[in-house]
N, C-alpha and C positions, 0 to 999 in steps of 0.2 A: 226514479233515480236516473240521472243522465251520466254518460261517461265522458271523461275529459282526459286527454293525455298531457302530462306535465313531465318535462325532463328534470330528473332529480339525481342527486348523488347521495349515497349513504356513507356516513363516516364510520370509523372504527368502533364507535360506541353504539352504532345502530340508528343514529338520528338521521332523519331525512332532510335534505336541504335542496331547494330549487336551484337549478343551474342559472336561470334568469332571475336576478334579484327582484324584478318587477312582478313576478308571479308569486302569489301566496299559495302555500300548500294547505288546503283545508283539512281540518281534523275530521276523522271519521273513517269508515271502512274504505279500503282501496285494494286494487289488484296490483301486484308487483311482478314485473317481468324483468328479471336480472339479465343484463347483456354481458356477453363474453368480452373479456378485455381485448382491446385492439392489439394485434401483434404486427410487428414489422416484418418485412421480407426476410431479414436475417434470422428472426426467431422461428420462422417456418421451417428452416433447415435447408439443406442442399437438395436440389432436384434429384429424382431417382436416377436419371441418366445425365451424364455430362453433356452440355449443349454442343460441345465440339466433337462428340462421338458420332460422326456422320456415317460411319461404316454400317451401323445398324439400319439407318434410313436407306442407304443404298441397297443393302441386302433385301429389305422389305420391298423396295420399288422394283428391283430386278426380278423378284418372284411374282410380281403382279402381272396378270395377263394384259393389263392396259399399257404396260411399258415394254412389251416385247417387240414393238415395231421399231423401224429405224427412227433415229431422233428427228429427222426432218418431217417424217410422216406424223409423228406425235405432235410436233409444233403446228403443222397444218391443221390437224384434227382439232386441237385445242382452240386455235384461232377461229376455225369455222364454226365452232359451237357458239361463239359470241356474235355471229352475224345474224 
């Protein structure tokens, strides 16, 4: 027995229809892998934090040992890492 993937849709009555009308769906045993419905970004809901809430980012960075240097020293260090 060989395996073949065919993109199909299942209607409300449970009948299987090939998405590409040129492909015939053979009768016989098959493995079915249902796919989750596609969701839009709006359906996913709002992000946990507002993107404009920069105060939490600043607080996290100020507590980091990597960001306790003067700003110019940080800039020089980051630039030198890429050389």
